C-alpha positions in Angstrom: -2.3 13.3 26.2 -2.7 12.8 22.5 -5.9 14.4 21.3 -8.8 12.7 19.6 -8.2 12.4 15.8 -10.7 13.9 13.3 -9.5 11.5 10.6 -7.5 8.3 10.2 -5.1 7.4 7.4 -4.0 3.8 7.2 -1.2 2.0 5.4 -2.2 -1.1 3.4 0.5 -3.8 3.2 1.7 -4.9 6.6 -1.0 -2.9 8.3 -4.4 -4.0 7.0 -3.2 -7.1 5.2 -0.1 -9.2 5.1 1.5 -11.2 2.3 0.9 -14.9 2.0 2.4 -15.4 -1.5 4.2 -13.4 -4.1 5.0 -15.4 -7.2 5.9 -13.2 -10.1 6.7 -16.2 -12.2 3.1 -17.2 -12.0 2.0 -13.7 -12.9 4.2 -13.4 -16.0 3.2 -16.9 -17.1 -0.4 -15.8 -16.9 0.4 -12.7 -19.0 1.9 -14.7 -21.7 -1.3 -16.6 -22.1 -3.0 -13.3 -22.8 -0.5 -12.1 -25.4 -2.0 -11.2 -28.8 1.5 -11.6 -30.3 4.5 -13.4 -28.9 7.7 -14.0 -31.0 8.3 -17.7 -31.4 11.7 -17.5 -29.6 10.4 -15.7 -26.5 10.0 -18.0 -23.5 8.9 -17.4 -20.0 12.5 -17.5 -18.9 13.3 -14.6 -21.3 10.4 -12.6 -19.7 11.6 -13.3 -16.2 15.2 -12.4 -17.0 14.0 -9.1 -18.5 11.8 -8.4 -15.5 14.7 -9.0 -13.2 16.8 -6.5 -15.1 14.1 -3.9 -15.2 13.6 -4.3 -11.4 17.3 -4.0 -10.7 17.5 -0.8 -12.7 14.5 0.9 -11.2 14.4 -0.2 -7.5 17.4 1.7 -6.3 16.3 5.0 -7.8 12.8 4.4 -6.6 13.9 4.1 -3.0 16.5 6.8 -3.2 14.2 9.5 -4.6 10.9 8.2 -3.2 9.4 8.0 -6.7 7.0 5.3 -7.8 7.2 3.2 -11.0 3.7 2.0 -11.8 3.2 -1.6 -12.8 2.0 -0.8 -16.4 5.3 0.9 -17.0 7.3 -2.1 -15.8 5.1 -4.4 -17.9 5.8 -2.3 -21.0 9.6 -2.2 -20.3 9.5 -6.0 -20.1 7.2 -7.0 -22.9 7.8 -4.2 -25.5 11.5 -5.1 -25.4 10.7 -8.7 -26.2 8.1 -7.9 -28.8 5.2 -9.3 -26.8 2.0 -7.4 -27.5 -1.4 -7.4 -25.8 -4.8 -6.2 -26.9 -6.6 -6.3 -23.6 -6.8 -3.0 -21.6 -3.8 -2.6 -19.2 -6.0 -2.4 -16.0 -7.4 -5.8 -16.8 -3.9 -7.3 -17.3 -2.7 -5.6 -14.2 -5.5 -7.1 -12.1 -5.0 -10.5 -13.7 -1.3 -10.5 -13.0 -2.1 -9.6 -9.3 -4.6 -12.5 -9.0 -2.1 -14.9 -10.5 0.9 -13.9 -8.4 -0.2 -12.4 -5.1 -2.2 -13.7 -2.1 -2.8 -11.8 1.1 -4.7 -12.2 4.3 -6.2 -9.6 6.7 -4.2 -8.6 9.7 -5.8 -10.0 12.9 -8.5 -7.6 14.2 -8.4 -5.2 11.3 -12.0 -5.7 10.1 -13.4 -5.4 13.6 -11.2 -2.3 14.3 -12.4 -0.6 11.1 -16.0 -1.2 12.1 -15.5 0.2 15.6 -13.6 3.2 14.4 -16.2 3.9 11.7 -19.0 3.9 14.3 -17.1 6.7 16.1 -17.8 8.9 13.1 -14.1 9.4 12.1 -13.5 9.2 8.4 -10.9 6.6 7.3 -8.8 6.2 4.2 -5.9 4.2 2.9 -2.5 5.5 1.6 -0.2 2.9 0.2 3.2 2.5 -1.4 2.1 0.3 -4.3 3.1 -0.1 -7.9 -0.3 -1.5 -8.6 -3.3 0.8 -9.3 -6.1 1.7 -6.9 -8.5 -0.8 -8.5 -6.1 -3.6 -7.7 -5.7 -2.7 -4.0 -9.4 -2.1 -3.7 -10.0 -5.6 -5.2 -7.7 -7.1 -2.6 -9.1 -5.3 0.3 -12.6 -6.2 -0.8 -11.8 -9.9 -0.7 -11.2 -9.5 3.0 -14.2 -7.2 3.7 -12.0 -4.2 4.4 -13.4 -1.6 2.0 -16.8 -0.8 3.3 -15.8 2.1 5.6 -13.0 3.7 3.5 -13.4 7.2 2.1 -10.8 6.5 -0.5 -7.8 4.3 -1.4 -4.7 6.3 -2.5 -1.8 4.5 -4.1 1.6 5.9 -5.0 1.3 4.4 -8.5 -1.2 7.1 -9.3 0.8 10.0 -7.8 4.4 9.2 -8.8 5.7 9.8 -5.3 6.2 7.2 -2.5 6.1 7.4 1.2 7.9 9.0 3.1 7.6 11.8 0.5 5.5 14.4 2.3 3.6 15.4 -0.9 1.7 12.1 -0.6 0.7 12.7 3.0 -0.3 16.4 2.3 -2.5 15.3 -0.6 -4.1 12.5 1.4 -5.0 15.0 4.2 -6.5 17.4 1.6 -8.6 14.7 0.1 -9.9 13.8 3.5 -10.6 17.5 4.1 -8.9 17.5 7.5 -5.9 19.4 8.7 -2.8 17.1 9.1 -2.5 18.0 12.8 -5.9 16.3 13.4 -5.1 13.1 11.6 -3.6 9.9 12.9 -1.5 7.9 10.3 -1.3 4.2 11.2 1.4 2.1 9.5 4.0 -0.6 10.1 7.0 1.0 8.5 9.5 3.1 10.6 11.3 4.2 7.4 8.3 5.4 5.4 5.1 5.7 7.4 6.4 7.3 10.6 8.8 9.9 9.1 6.4 10.9 6.4 3.4 11.3 8.7 5.5 13.4 11.2 6.9 15.7 8.5 3.3 16.3 7.4 2.3 17.2 10.9 0.2 14.1 11.6 0.3 11.9 14.6 2.4 8.9 13.6 1.1 5.6 15.0 3.5 2.7 14.5 1.8 -0.7 14.4 4.3 -3.4 15.2 3.8 -6.7 16.9 7.5 -7.0 17.8 7.9 -3.5 19.2 8.3 -2.8 22.9 5.4 -0.7 24.1 6.5 2.9 24.2 9.4 2.4 21.8 10.8 5.7 20.5 12.8 4.3 17.6 12.4 6.8 14.8 10.1 8.6 17.2 6.6 7.4 16.4 4.1 9.4 18.5 2.3 6.2 19.5 3.3 2.5 19.3 0.6 -0.2 19.2 1.1 -3.9 19.1 -2.0 -4.8 17.0 -5.4 -3.5 15.9 -7.1 -4.4 19.2 -4.4 -2.5 21.1 -5.0 0.5 18.7 -8.7 0.5 19.3 -8.2 0.3 23.1 -5.8 3.2 23.0 -8.1 5.1 20.6 -11.1 4.9 22.9 -9.2 5.1 26.2 -5.8 6.3 27.3 -4.9 8.4 24.3 -8.2 10.1 23.7 -9.2 13.4 25.4 
């Protein structure tokens, strides 16, 4: 029987929220409206072509070595090359780009589950692979009423490493002030969330609506179909 956790760490994208829209063209178009200087010959198409080249050069290395490339770095590689300059603070541009290009919706049952888990007295935090800063993820979660009970939001953009790098999981546990063996990590990714949590010594909970109950693919410790299923397991069968 899996023991009662003393802390919960949750993935963000695919776990607490799911994507509705990602339109980088709209984001880069918005950025151009904020430019303090833009060469006359630079069009949105030039920006998009440069952004595609930057992404192609960085993505493979990022995934191979589990290293994060923060959004501000990408933005500079795109715009500095083209001679586009901004005067506004980068965090404001980052959030504006997000608002223009990304839309999410909460996963069904996530808000109620956080409320019930919070009432149990177990601290909860978020650990996300995300090139955007903590302030952006916090803004998005707040739009859905999902921040109230979080001890912190931790994003790979601010730590250089991505899940499944165990350094991120170890640091998250230390911030929570709880030994990894007493933490459940809940995520939807078998390639990042589950192996990273297990290497750190946490209980890896795979949240997947398409998984067969009890699936052992990549060996999650628990498999749950949705947030309601997780809460039921949390309070019932898997709690001593």
